[in-house]
C-alpha angles and dihedrals in degrees: 000000000000134000126255138165112248139168130205099191136029116258146093127332091283091074089071112102134184104234137181108238131180115270115235134210117229116260126211111317093010139114133209109220131191105222117233096172134003123203118233110216132186090243088062090061093044092052092045093051095044092242087123108048113239106159133265117316109237098164136012107301124215123217142203131069107194127067148131129225150123126295110243100173136013124212124219112284096015093130125192097032134094135184108276096031117139110231144179116225125207134168089019128136129243100005093158088094147090091252137007138187114224139170110264087236087069094057134077129187113260117216120217091253089068116070122218091251091050091048091051089053096059111070112073100019097047094036090052094047095046094047093045094052092045090050090051090047093231112189147146095299093056137096106203126203113205119191113211094019095172094058122095095262092041093052092049091048092050093053095045094046091049090049088052091053102257125137110238134206116184133189118228142140112277092249088063097048095101092058092048091049092048089058092053104261133118107242121222124184116241120227136075112354094024096140092053092049090051090050090052090052094047112038090174092055139241119288102182137018136198120195116208093155103064096211126137087239091058093049096045094045091052091049090050096049106035117068097197110062090196086069094057117086139171129203092190110040098054094138096062102022090105092060088061094045092242133124127261129201108198109305090130094314114159087221115076126220117277120246088255092052091049088051090053090053090054092044091054094068100062089039091055093044091053092047092048092050088052092049093246100112133040142185124212109234119211129186123328124216134193114256090250089058096061089125091061090045091056091047088054089048092054092047091060097247113190118251134016115313117218138186118223113202 
């Protein structure tokens, strides 16, 4: 047996329960991984609460998709991995656990320069940022507006866009300006008068916008400042993005990601790991919680705690 966090009904953080579950051996093309850190993502809370539809719960449901750990067993045909290898997991299932079995395609080697907590912080945020910027064709000729620049996706998007030669303006609360500046973006406070403040910061205008906030203000400001609506995207307001004539990447969108976009999300993980190992990319780590304290971790998630929250089995 091993331990995992499960829930049997939709609801608040209190529905999360530490449960004994059967341990599994890896099948062909799979790895068994002892989890050292699991990333806590906003989508985890949305699925748990039922805010993001995921079907009826007929048995205890596990949660979590990002993690880092150590390979404990290698299934037949899982080439490139050995017992004892440090790995980053992404797009997995049930990573809030002591151990998990995953397809080898959902694992990447983790160099010693990247900690387990940092590795667990990569998957969804960096994959989302990388795919979104690739889809919007952000490059050296662009000035990019990122809404919610101090969040995990926003921070990843700032760093990638700067590396690709774009100028970046990012909305944030004033207390988070230093972090945004340190990543290479010009911070602008959200709130009344946002469009005018962005104009003041970018006399040559905005060419592309990425919404990671989901507010009406973010959508309307982007529409006001970006001439080409095909270069405005949201990762939060997928359900009504079409009514604004803008693009949506997940975020509840009825249209799924294309095969190319899914490939970009996978590609993002080894790219980010290599950049982190070279000291050219960083993640902001927030509080860590024991696996048994997943309820408290989700409360911290809902309160808007700064930095990436992780669980440490």
